[in-house]
C-alpha positions in Angstrom: 63.6 -10.7 82.5 65.3 -12.5 85.4 62.9 -13.5 88.2 65.5 -13.1 91.0 65.7 -9.3 91.9 69.2 -9.7 93.3 70.5 -10.6 89.8 68.5 -8.0 87.9 69.7 -4.8 86.2 68.8 -2.0 88.7 66.7 -0.3 86.0 64.7 -3.5 85.4 64.2 -3.9 89.2 62.8 -0.4 89.5 60.7 -0.7 86.4 59.2 -4.0 87.6 58.4 -2.3 91.0 56.8 0.7 89.4 54.8 -1.4 87.0 53.5 -3.6 89.8 52.7 -0.5 91.9 50.8 1.0 89.0 48.7 -2.1 88.7 48.0 -2.1 92.5 50.0 -5.4 92.9 51.5 -4.7 96.3 52.4 -8.4 96.8 54.8 -8.1 93.8 56.2 -4.8 95.1 56.8 -6.4 98.5 59.2 -8.9 96.9 61.3 -6.1 95.5 61.9 -3.9 98.6 63.8 -4.4 101.8 61.9 -5.0 105.1 63.5 -1.7 106.4 62.5 0.2 103.2 62.3 3.9 103.8 60.1 6.1 101.6 60.5 9.9 101.7 57.7 10.6 99.2 54.2 11.9 99.5 52.0 10.5 101.0 54.2 7.8 102.4 57.1 9.0 104.5 57.4 5.5 106.0 60.3 3.7 107.5 59.4 0.0 107.0 58.0 -2.1 104.1 55.0 -3.0 106.3 54.2 0.6 107.0 54.6 1.5 103.3 52.2 -1.3 102.2 49.6 -0.2 104.8 49.6 3.4 103.3 49.7 2.1 99.7 46.6 -0.1 100.3 44.6 3.1 101.0 45.5 4.6 97.6 43.5 4.2 94.3 46.5 2.7 92.5 44.6 1.1 89.7 43.5 4.5 88.6 47.0 6.0 88.5 48.6 6.4 85.1 52.4 6.5 85.0 54.3 7.4 81.8 58.0 6.8 82.4 60.2 9.2 80.4 63.7 8.3 81.5 65.3 5.7 83.8 69.0 6.2 84.6 71.1 3.9 86.8 74.4 4.9 88.4 75.9 2.7 91.2 73.3 1.9 93.8 70.9 4.6 92.6 68.2 4.7 89.9 66.6 8.0 88.9 63.2 7.9 87.2 61.5 10.8 85.5 57.9 10.4 84.7 54.6 12.1 84.0 51.6 10.9 86.0 47.9 11.4 86.0 46.2 11.0 89.3 42.8 9.4 89.6 40.1 11.2 87.8 42.7 12.6 85.3 42.3 16.1 86.7 45.8 16.4 88.0 48.8 16.1 85.7 52.2 15.9 87.4 55.9 15.6 86.6 57.8 13.4 89.0 61.5 12.7 89.7 62.1 9.6 91.9 65.4 8.5 93.2 65.7 4.9 94.3 68.6 3.6 96.4 69.3 -0.1 96.0 71.0 -2.4 98.5 71.7 -6.2 98.0 69.6 -6.2 94.8 66.4 -4.8 96.4 65.0 -1.3 96.8 66.0 0.2 100.1 64.9 3.8 99.9 63.1 6.3 97.7 62.9 10.1 97.4 60.5 12.0 95.2 60.0 15.5 93.8 56.6 16.3 92.4 55.6 19.3 90.2 52.1 19.9 89.0 51.8 20.6 85.3 49.3 23.4 84.5 46.6 22.3 82.0 47.6 25.1 79.5 51.3 24.4 79.8 53.4 22.9 77.0 54.6 19.4 77.9 57.7 20.0 80.1 58.7 16.4 80.3 58.2 15.5 76.6 61.9 15.5 75.8 63.3 14.0 79.0 
């Protein structure tokens, strides 16, 4: 994998960012996003990288499990479908994230979250 995010496949860039986020390695994430990074997701809704990192440091990221089911890139956008288990494992969610890239870094993210009932068939198994 190329170490320079500006020369990396957009899917690899997002994958590296999400993997670092899931490990709680916010220093690695910071290298992959613009200073004016805007996040429209819950609980972030931030408009700078510094604000985003401040919020992220308060989250129990090391306990978050992320199972990426599909990663699709088109132009400056990468869409990721995943299944996630929040800390404690009591909440199972399906998530669609859309990342906008600019100059080889992540500039913006949107997210849609849907809780998966415990007695439901796996709705994201075939994504």
